[in-house]
N, C-alpha and C positions, 0 to 999 in steps of 0.2 A: 644831976646825973653823974654817977661815977662808974668806973670799971675796975675790977680787981687788978692788981699789978701783974699777976701771973694768970690772967683770965683764960689763956689758951688751954690750961690744964683740964678745964671742965667743958670747954666749948667744942673741941674737935673730936667728938664722939658720935658714932652712928646713931645713938639714941636721941641726939639733938640735931646734928647737922652733918650732911655728907656732900662734899663738893662735886661728886660724880653723879649728878642728877642726869636723867635721860637727855635733857637739853644740852648739858655740858659735854656729855659723852658724844653726842651727835656733832658737836663743833670740833672735837679733838683732831680728826683727820685733817681738816683745813688748817688748824693751828700748827699741827705737827709739820705739815708740808711747808709752811712759812718758815718755821724754825730750821728745817733741813736746808731750805733754799739759802737762808742767810748765813748759816754756820759753815757751809761747804765742807762737811766732815766726810772723810773716807770711811769705808767699811772697816770695822775694827777699832775706830777711834773711841776714846773713853769719854763718857759724858756723865755728869752729875745732875740729876733732876732734884733740885733742892726744894723741899716741901712738896714731895711727889703726890701726896694724898693716896687715893686708891689706884694710882698708876695709869690713868687713862692716856697720858702722853708717853710715859716711860715704856709701856708695852708696845706701842706703835713704833717708837724709836728703836727699841731692841729688835723688832721684827724687820727693820731696815738695815740691820747688820751692825749697829753700834753696841759697844759694851757699856751698858747703862747701870748706874748705881742710883737707886731711889732712896732718898733720905727724908725722914719725917719724924715728928715728935709723937704722932698718934699711933698707939698700938692697934686700934680699931682699923685705921686706914691701911696700915702695913699688912695686917692679916688679910684684908680684902685684896690688897695688891698681890700678895703671894698666891692667893687662890685664883685670881683672874689671870695672872701670868702663866700659871700651870695650865689652865684651861686653854689659853691662847698659844701654848707651846713657845712662850717667849722667855729667854733666859735673863733674869734680873738679879742683881745683888741689892738686897734691901737692908738698910741700916736705920736703927732708931737713934735719935739724938736731938740735941738742942742746936738750932742753927747758929746760935751765938758761940758755939764751942766746936767748930769744925776742926778735925784733927788731920785732915789730908794735907799733903805737901807735894806740890809739883806733879800731881797725879793725873789731872784731867785736861783733855783737849778743849773742852767746853763745859760750862755750867749754865743751867737754865733755872729760872724761878718765875713760875707763871701763875696767873689767876689771882693777883693781889695777895701774895703770900709773904709780904714784906711790910715793915713799918708798924708792926703790932706792939712793939715794946714802948713803954712810956718814957724810957730814957733814950734820948737820941744816940747816946754813946753805944747802946746795944745794937743799933742799926749799923754803926761804924764797925763794931766788932764783927758783925755778920759779913759785911763787905770785905773786911781784912781777911777773914777766914776764906772767903771765895777767892780772893787774890792769891793766898797761899796755896789753895787747892789746885789752881791752874798751872799748867806748864807755861814757860815763857812764850808769849805770842798767843796764848789761849784766849778764847772768847767767852764773854758772859752776856746772856740775854735775860732781861727782866721785863715782865709785863705786870703793870700795876694800874690801879684806877688813876685817872689824870686829875691831880689836885685842882688845877685851874677850872676844869669843867665842873667838878663837884661844887666849888665855891660859887660859881656862876649859876648853877642849877639846883642849889640846895633845897631839899624838902625835909622839914622837921618831922613829918609823919607820912607813913605810906603803908599800904597793905596789899596783899595779893593772895589768891588761891593757888596752891602749889599742885604739881602734877599728881601727887598722891592723895589729893582731896583735903589736905590739911590747910590751915590758914596761917599766914605769916604776917605779923604786924611789926613795924619798925618805927621807933622813935629815936631821934638823933639831935645832938647838940653840936654845933660847929664851934670849935675853939681856934685859938691862934695857931696851934700846932697840928690840929687834925680834927677828927670826928669821934665823939663818944656815942655809941649806938646801943640801944636796948632792943633785943629781939624777943618777941613773944610768939610761940608756936602752939597752935591749938589743933589737936587731932583726936577724934573720938572722945571728946570730953576731957582729955588730958591737956593741961596747960603747962608749958615749960618756958622759963625766962632765962636769958643770959645777956650780960652786958660786955662790950668789948671796945677797945681803942684802936684806931687806925690813923697813923700819921699821913698827912697829905703831902704829896711831892709834886712839884712843878718840874719842868725840864731843867731849869736852872738849879733848883735845890737838889735834885737827884744827881745831876752832873757834878755838883760841888762835893757831895758825899762820896761819889765814886772816886773822884780825884784825890780826896783825902785818904782813901784806902789804897791808892796806887793804881787804880783802874782808869783807863782813858776812854771816855764815851766817843763813839765814832758815827753812829747812825741813830735816827729817831723816827718813830712812826706813830700814827694815831689809831691803828687797827691792824688785825692780822691779814687784812686784804692789802696791806702796804700803803694805806692812805696816809697823806702827810699829817703831821701833828699840828693841830690847831686848838683853840679854846672850845671848839665845837665837837672835838673827839673825846670820848669818855675813857679811852685807854691811853696809857703812856708806855710805849715799848721802846726800850733802849738796848742797843748793842754796844758793848764796851770790850776793850782789849787789855790784856796784861802785857806791858811792854817787854821786849826781848832783852832789855838791859837795864 
């Protein structure tokens, strides 16, 4: 099983996958509350939501008084984000771009990257490029929060095959191969007789591996959790949430 090197170009389209499912949208207020609690941002602070998708977190954060920039590669998601922000009367700045090529410099009080929107590139050096871009985008003393799947949990509970019926009545089948570096997955979605298939790669990060990558980019990890409820990180928690800081000197 293989995944195309730039697989994300055909994956993140509403015709195949949308991260803002009803279940994900329902969780967003709780996740946003956790983010706000940990970042301690004042009204008017500048926040970058990196890989914002259809903006289910960005809109809530903007309505709390933050100046939010949503950044994503997907035109589909950004169009949806703009429509939803207008409807919610939330002021967002939306930017389309590649997370490996962030052009911001010392602009943000905080950066967030949620819902496993990291580790998709087959070259580890591209992950480091992304983290270095986040470092540059932050003001000195700025905070970075990342939420990804917990690599230790995945390796311990790995399933090579799984399927489920989704909320819209479609069926989702997943086949996966575990590699030394991560997981190669093949998704098949069936709806109304239409079959769509896509393959993708996701690098698996443990606490130690993610911390080392952050340090390589100049960011200092300071807190770790296993869920948005604030649960401690263990090999039984399927999320790896890290708060890191850009040093002031």
